[in-house]
FIMIKOL-222483 format. One line per 3 residues: number of its first residue (from 1); their letters; for each residue x, y, z of N, C-alpha, C. Coordinates in pm, whole numbers, padded with zeros to 5 digits, always signed. Example, Ala and Ser with C-alpha at 12.3 -4.5 7.8 and 13.67 -1.06 7.14 Angstrom:
# FIMIKOL-222483
1 = AS = +01319 -00569 +00780 +01230 -00450 +00780 +01320 -00330 +00780  +01285 -00225 +00708 +01367 -00106 +00714 +01290 +00003 +00787
//
This chain:
# FIMIKOL-222483
1 = MLP = +00454 -01230 +01576 +00550 -01135 +01516 +00637 -01090 +01592  +00740 -01089 +01504 +00889 -01038 +01570 +00876 -00876 +01596  +00928 -00865 +01698 +00977 -00704 +01715 +01032 -00649 +01611
4 = VET = +00994 -00511 +01559 +01046 -00446 +01450 +01228 -00448 +01457  +01285 -00469 +01579 +01420 -00442 +01594 +01481 -00558 +01540  +01433 -00655 +01516 +01488 -00790 +01494 +01460 -00799 +01344
7 = TLE = +01377 -00738 +01267 +01359 -00761 +01113 +01493 -00709 +01045  +01513 -00794 +00930 +01631 -00759 +00860 +01626 -00631 +00803  +01519 -00571 +00754 +01518 -00436 +00691 +01536 -00335 +00824
10 = FVM = +01472 -00367 +00941 +01540 -00278 +01058 +01689 -00244 +01054  +01743 -00387 +01094 +01899 -00386 +01099 +01966 -00346 +00997  +01941 -00368 +00866 +02000 -00315 +00735 +01985 -00150 +00760
13 = GQM = +01898 -00107 +00758 +01860 +00012 +00768 +01950 +00085 +00905  +01945 +00021 +01007 +02014 +00080 +01100 +02177 +00077 +01085  +02207 -00020 +00992 +02369 -00038 +00965 +02416 +00078 +00865
16 = AIA = +02278 +00139 +00772 +02313 +00204 +00661 +02299 +00362 +00709  +02229 +00388 +00821 +02236 +00479 +00878 +02369 +00528 +00981  +02412 +00417 +01030 +02524 +00423 +01117 +02640 +00454 +01018
19 = RTG = +02652 +00400 +00883 +02753 +00399 +00819 +02757 +00551 +00719  +02623 +00611 +00707 +02612 +00726 +00640 +02605 +00852 +00731  +02536 +00835 +00870 +02496 +00914 +00925 +02396 +00995 +00897
22 = SQP = +02315 +00957 +00813 +02205 +00994 +00751 +02082 +00874 +00690  +02018 +00914 +00604 +01915 +00832 +00515 +02009 +00729 +00480  +01929 +00598 +00476 +01991 +00472 +00418 +01996 +00521 +00261
25 = LKA = +01923 +00571 +00208 +01920 +00604 +00061 +02059 +00658 -00001  +02106 +00716 +00114 +02207 +00807 +00053 +02352 +00717 +00077  +02338 +00596 +00109 +02439 +00523 +00138 +02470 +00426 -00008
28 = LSS = +02367 +00453 -00084 +02402 +00420 -00218 +02428 +00529 -00323  +02524 +00484 -00427 +02561 +00585 -00526 +02411 +00626 -00631  +02412 +00719 -00714 +02312 +00737 -00786 +02273 +00609 -00881
31 = AGQ = +02363 +00539 -00932 +02309 +00439 -01003 +02270 +00329 -00902  +02303 +00344 -00770 +02285 +00212 -00674 +02133 +00247 -00634  +02101 +00416 -00639 +01961 +00444 -00603 +01860 +00415 -00704
34 = QAA = +01926 +00419 -00854 +01820 +00387 -00956 +01797 +00257 -00949  +01900 +00156 -00927 +01901 +00028 -00974 +01781 -00010 -00845  +01780 +00031 -00689 +01690 +00003 -00615 +01527 +00039 -00663
37 = LKA = +01559 +00185 -00711 +01405 +00208 -00764 +01337 +00134 -00848  +01430 +00082 -00958 +01395 -00002 -01049 +01341 -00130 -01015  +01391 -00179 -00907 +01381 -00318 -00831 +01274 -00328 -00753
40 = FKW = +01192 -00223 -00694 +01085 -00173 -00622 +00969 -00257 -00705  +00880 -00318 -00642 +00757 -00359 -00694 +00637 -00242 -00685  +00660 -00165 -00785 +00541 -00045 -00761 +00393 -00080 -00786
43 = TKV = +00321 -00081 -00694 +00174 -00129 -00693 +00097 -00013 -00726  -00025 -00039 -00750 -00091 +00069 -00778 -00122 +00150 -00662  -00121 +00080 -00540 -00132 +00145 -00401 -00032 +00260 -00405
46 = SMF = +00101 +00219 -00426 +00210 +00278 -00383 +00234 +00424 -00487  +00172 +00422 -00557 +00145 +00496 -00695 +00062 +00618 -00664  -00036 +00619 -00550 -00140 +00701 -00542 -00088 +00790 -00381
49 = SAK = -00133 +00888 -00382 -00127 +00976 -00275 -00281 +00926 -00200  -00251 +00947 -00059 -00398 +00869 +00003 -00506 +00933 -00033  -00508 +01087 -00068 -00661 +01123 -00124 -00684 +01078 -00232
52 = ELK = -00597 +01067 -00342 -00604 +01002 -00477 -00646 +00842 -00455  -00579 +00769 -00367 -00635 +00617 -00325 -00776 +00631 -00300  -00804 +00738 -00201 -00963 +00721 -00145 -01048 +00735 -00276
55 = QAR = -00996 +00852 -00342 -01063 +00899 -00473 -01105 +00751 -00528  -00996 +00712 -00596 -00990 +00559 -00667 -01070 +00474 -00623  -01090 +00440 -00486 -01176 +00343 -00428 -01287 +00391 -00415
58 = LAF = -01343 +00510 -00417 -01443 +00574 -00403 -01546 +00542 -00569  -01452 +00557 -00660 -01493 +00570 -00803 -01517 +00431 -00835  -01417 +00318 -00801 -01461 +00192 -00820 -01560 +00123 -00771
61 = IDG = -01607 +00177 -00629 -01738 +00167 -00573 -01843 +00211 -00663  -01838 +00336 -00696 -01949 +00383 -00770 -01948 +00312 -00941  -01870 +00265 -00959 -01869 +00185 -01092 -01897 +00061 -01063
64 = HPE = -01914 +00005 -00956 -01971 -00127 -00951 -02099 -00175 -00876  -02211 -00076 -00907 -02324 -00103 -00842 -02369 -00218 -00827  -02326 -00328 -00919 -02387 -00461 -00886 -02331 -00548 -00766
67 = LAE = -02261 -00479 -00709 -02156 -00542 -00586 -02197 -00459 -00461  -02303 -00369 -00481 -02318 -00290 -00393 -02384 -00349 -00238  -02447 -00484 -00292 -02477 -00557 -00175 -02414 -00654 -00123
70 = QPK = -02290 -00672 -00188 -02223 -00782 -00177 -02061 -00745 -00127  -02062 -00674 +00001 -01924 -00614 +00041 -01841 -00709 +00061  -01830 -00848 +00058 -01729 -00928 +00057 -01673 -00952 -00099
73 = ELA = -01750 -00957 -00200 -01727 -00949 -00333 -01682 -00819 -00371  -01723 -00720 -00333 -01687 -00601 -00387 -01529 -00590 -00317  -01501 -00620 -00205 -01381 -00612 -00137 -01274 -00680 -00218
76 = RAM = -01321 -00807 -00254 -01207 -00922 -00343 -01190 -00842 -00489  -01314 -00762 -00547 -01271 -00724 -00649 -01180 -00582 -00634  -01174 -00502 -00545 -01091 -00399 -00515 -00934 -00444 -00483
79 = KAD = -00952 -00563 -00413 -00830 -00618 -00390 -00760 -00663 -00500  -00859 -00717 -00616 -00768 -00778 -00729 -00770 -00659 -00832  -00810 -00543 -00816 -00781 -00459 -00910 -00662 -00336 -00843
82 = GLY = -00614 -00392 -00746 -00480 -00335 -00704 -00503 -00221 -00598  -00647 -00195 -00544 -00661 -00104 -00448 -00608 -00105 -00327  -00592 -00229 -00293 -00545 -00288 -00171 -00414 -00361 -00195
85 = TDI = -00324 -00355 -00087 -00199 -00457 -00106 -00241 -00614 -00095  -00159 -00681 -00147 -00195 -00813 -00140 -00195 -00864 +00020  -00135 -00828 +00111 -00161 -00864 +00237 -00280 -00800 +00313
88 = TEL = -00357 -00719 +00262 -00473 -00629 +00342 -00569 -00758 +00347  -00599 -00774 +00450 -00723 -00879 +00451 -00871 -00849 +00448  -00952 -00916 +00388 -01092 -00885 +00329 -01157 -00837 +00432
91 = HVI = -01165 -00868 +00574 -01234 -00797 +00650 -01211 -00668 +00725  -01070 -00628 +00694 -01034 -00478 +00682 -01083 -00402 +00597  -01098 -00460 +00454 -01150 -00388 +00337 -01300 -00363 +00336
94 = VKQ = -01395 -00466 +00399 -01496 -00495 +00413 -01549 -00372 +00494  -01488 -00343 +00624 -01508 -00270 +00722 -01440 -00108 +00666  -01378 -00094 +00578 -01349 +00045 +00508 -01444 +00074 +00390
97 = IGR = -01517 -00008 +00341 -01615 +00004 +00236 -01698 +00061 +00304  -01744 +00025 +00414 -01870 +00065 +00481 -01851 +00230 +00542  -01708 +00269 +00558 -01702 +00391 +00587 -01672 +00475 +00466
100 = LKG = -01626 +00434 +00351 -01611 +00497 +00240 -01737 +00533 +00180  -01836 +00408 +00183 -01976 +00442 +00150 -02055 +00583 +00216  -02019 +00576 +00360 -02056 +00691 +00425 -02011 +00790 +00391
103 = LAG = -01878 +00813 +00338 -01845 +00964 +00297 -01922 +01001 +00173  -01949 +00866 +00064 -02001 +00891 -00053 -02141 +00923 -00046  -02220 +00904 +00054 -02348 +00906 +00076 -02401 +01023 +00158
//
């Protein structure tokens, strides 16, 4: 994996900060800001606060008792439902399911 300083997002952000002396978003006009926000892929995960996301995940687990003994299948279902990003690996979700079940129980 490349260092953060070599990613396009980092370089573009640094250029915008250098140009505006502030937040990169302020380099855009109001219309540019609206266009950027419309172009962003709003996933289910990005629409929740951390607390809301945890509650949604717990509700999903509670709502699918048939998957209680199948953590990998539960992880796949939660990912398919948008409760995790596309890049989140299943083993990470399975591990978190164990912690979430501990909170619920």
